[in-house]
N, C-alpha and C positions, 0 to 999 in steps of 0.2 A: 765038717764042710767049709772051705774056704768060701770067703764074700765073690762078686761080680764087681771088677773094678765098678761098674755102672753103680751098685750098693753103695759102696763104701766112697764115691768121689761126691766134691760138691758142684753145683751149676757154676757153669763157667771156669772150673778148674780145668788145668793142663798140666800132663803128666808124660810123661815116656810112655810109649804105647806096651800093650800086651800082645799085640797083635804081631806074629812073625813079619819080618818083610816092613815094619813100619816105622815112623819115628816118633808120631808123638801123638796123642790123644783127648778131645773134652768132651765134656759134658755140657749139651746143648738142652736148655728148659725153657719151655713155652708154652701156653695155654695149656696145664696142667702136665704136659707129656714131657719124658727125658729121653734124651735120644744121645748115644755116646757114637762120636765121630772118628776116625782113624783116619792121618794123612802123613805125608813125606815118604817117599822109600826109601828104606837102609839101606840099598846097596849100592847108594850113588855117591858122592864124595861132596865136600861143604864148600862150596863157590859161591857162596853168599858177598860178593865183592858189588860194588853199584852197578857197574854194568851187567852183572848178571842178574840182579835185583829188577833192574830198569826190562831185560828183556823178559823176563819171565813175568812180571806183570802184566805186559803187553802182551805175551802169547796168548796169557791164561785169561787176559781182560777180568783180572781183579777187581776192575770198579762196576761190574756186574753181577758179582758172586753175591748167592743168597746164603744168608745164616742158617747154620744146621747144615750144610755140605762141606765135603772133605775140600772143595775150593778154597770155598771161604777160610776153611781154619790153616789151609797152607797159604795163604795168603795175607791172613793178619798174623799169625805167627810164624812161621819159619821166612818169611820173605816179608817183612816187615818195616824194619828200619835198617839203621846203623849196624854192624858186628859183622863177623866172619872173616874168612881170607880176602887177601884183593889180589892174589896170584889168577894171573889169567890161565886159560887153557892151555895144555901143552901142543907144541908147534904141531907134534905127530896127531892130532885131532882135528887139528882147523881144517875145515873144506871136506871131510870124509861125509857127512850129512849131507 
């Protein structure tokens, strides 16, 4: 029988998620407990431009994210710093929300 990801991961390690529909997972360890958290919707694009990053962090209030939550994982791993494409959203999608 195969090991579960939780058993084979080290504390603080980030990997591609084994859960369908999610991008990444991280094992949080604190107080003798181990918690596996999955974050990021895999069905969406990868617009991690500076403008998109700033909007995401403000919209999700990343400054208040507590460790051990999917919000914290998304803010610190997916949306943390430089990288990603800089292309803006297609014109057809602007203003539809």
